[in-house]
C-alpha positions in Angstrom: -1.6 19.9 -89.9 -3.2 16.7 -90.9 0.1 15.1 -91.5 1.0 15.8 -87.9 -2.2 14.3 -86.7 -1.8 11.2 -89.1 2.0 11.1 -87.8 0.7 11.0 -84.2 -2.1 8.7 -84.9 0.6 6.1 -86.3 2.8 6.9 -83.4 -0.1 6.1 -81.3 -0.8 2.9 -82.8 2.9 1.9 -82.5 2.7 2.7 -79.0 -0.4 0.4 -78.1 1.7 -2.7 -77.8 4.2 -0.8 -75.6 1.4 0.6 -73.5 -0.2 -2.7 -73.2 3.0 -4.3 -72.4 3.7 -1.8 -69.6 0.4 -2.1 -68.4 0.9 -5.9 -68.2 4.5 -5.6 -66.7 3.1 -3.4 -63.9 0.5 -6.0 -63.1 2.7 -8.6 -63.2 5.4 -7.0 -60.9 2.9 -5.9 -58.7 1.5 -9.6 -58.4 5.3 -11.1 -58.4 7.6 -8.6 -56.7 5.8 -6.1 -54.9 2.9 -8.0 -53.0 5.2 -10.6 -51.6 7.5 -7.6 -50.9 4.7 -5.8 -49.1 3.6 -9.0 -47.3 7.3 -9.7 -46.1 7.3 -6.1 -44.8 4.2 -6.2 -43.3 5.2 -9.6 -41.1 8.6 -7.9 -40.4 6.5 -4.6 -38.9 4.4 -6.9 -37.1 7.1 -9.2 -35.5 8.9 -6.1 -34.5 5.8 -4.3 -33.2 4.8 -7.5 -31.4 8.7 -7.7 -30.0 8.4 -4.1 -28.9 5.0 -4.5 -27.4 6.4 -7.9 -25.5 9.2 -6.0 -24.3 6.9 -3.0 -23.1 4.8 -5.7 -21.4 7.8 -7.2 -19.8 9.3 -3.7 -18.6 5.9 -3.1 -17.1 5.7 -6.4 -15.4 9.4 -5.7 -14.4 8.5 -2.3 -12.8 5.5 -3.9 -11.1 7.5 -6.4 -9.5 10.0 -3.9 -8.7 7.4 -2.0 -7.1 6.3 -4.9 -5.0 9.8 -5.8 -4.1 10.6 -2.4 -2.6 7.0 -2.1 -0.8 8.1 -5.5 0.9 11.6 -4.2 1.8 9.9 -1.2 3.4 7.5 -3.5 5.1 10.5 -5.7 6.4 12.3 -2.4 7.3 9.6 -1.1 9.3 9.3 -4.5 11.1 12.8 -4.7 11.9 12.7 -1.0 13.2 9.4 -1.8 15.4 11.3 -4.8 16.8 14.2 -2.8 17.5 12.3 -0.3 19.1 10.4 -2.8 21.2 13.5 -4.4 22.3 14.9 -0.9 23.1 12.1 0.0 25.0 12.1 -3.5 27.0 15.8 -2.8 27.9 15.0 0.8 29.3 12.0 -1.0 31.1 14.2 -3.4 32.4 17.1 -1.1 33.3 14.7 1.1 35.2 13.3 -1.7 37.3 16.5 -2.6 38.3 17.5 0.8 39.3 14.4 1.2 41.1 15.0 -2.3 42.7 18.6 -1.3 43.5 17.5 2.1 45.0 15.0 0.3 47.1 17.6 -2.0 48.5 20.0 0.7 49.2 17.3 2.7 51.2 16.6 -0.5 52.9 20.3 -1.1 53.8 20.9 2.8 54.9 17.5 2.2 57.1 19.0 -1.1 58.4 22.4 0.6 59.0 20.8 3.9 60.4 18.5 1.4 63.2 21.9 -0.8 63.6 23.9 2.6 64.4 21.1 4.0 66.2 20.8 0.8 68.4 24.8 0.7 68.9 24.7 4.5 70.0 21.9 4.0 72.6 24.1 0.9 73.7 27.4 2.8 74.0 25.3 5.5 76.0 23.9 3.3 78.4 27.3 1.5 78.9 28.9 5.1 79.3 26.2 5.9 81.8 26.8 3.0 83.6 30.5 3.3 83.6 30.4 6.8 84.2 28.7 6.4 87.6 31.4 3.7 88.1 33.9 5.7 87.4 32.4 8.7 89.5 32.5 6.6 92.3 36.1 5.2 91.6 37.3 8.7 91.3 35.7 9.8 94.5 37.1 6.6 96.6 40.5 7.4 95.3 40.2 10.8 96.1 38.5 10.3 99.5 41.2 7.6 100.3 44.2 9.8 99.5 42.9 12.6 101.8 42.2 10.4 104.7 
């Protein structure tokens, strides 16, 4: 067993330079290769995250502007509908006023015509009454002259 321990000790002594070389290689690679690689990956990650954040902010602004546009469009539509409704209401009021005016004129014309017809009828009655008495006198004269 002692020989095994001495052999193991000799192997350990021979492995010390290898262990030191591996430790030095580890620190060398860490400082020369892995640290710059880690910094590069970190910069890439930051750039990627920054681009994503910028894209998200841009999307948020675009959504806000789209909402503003939709709101402005809705306001414009409601204003147009209000103006159309107002124009329609004015048109209907104007039409109703014209109908009322035409109705008044028709009533005036009817009353004027009725008055004129009544006046003509009264004049025709007076004429008929005066003519009827003259006709009655002429008829009676003709009848009396015919017998005499």
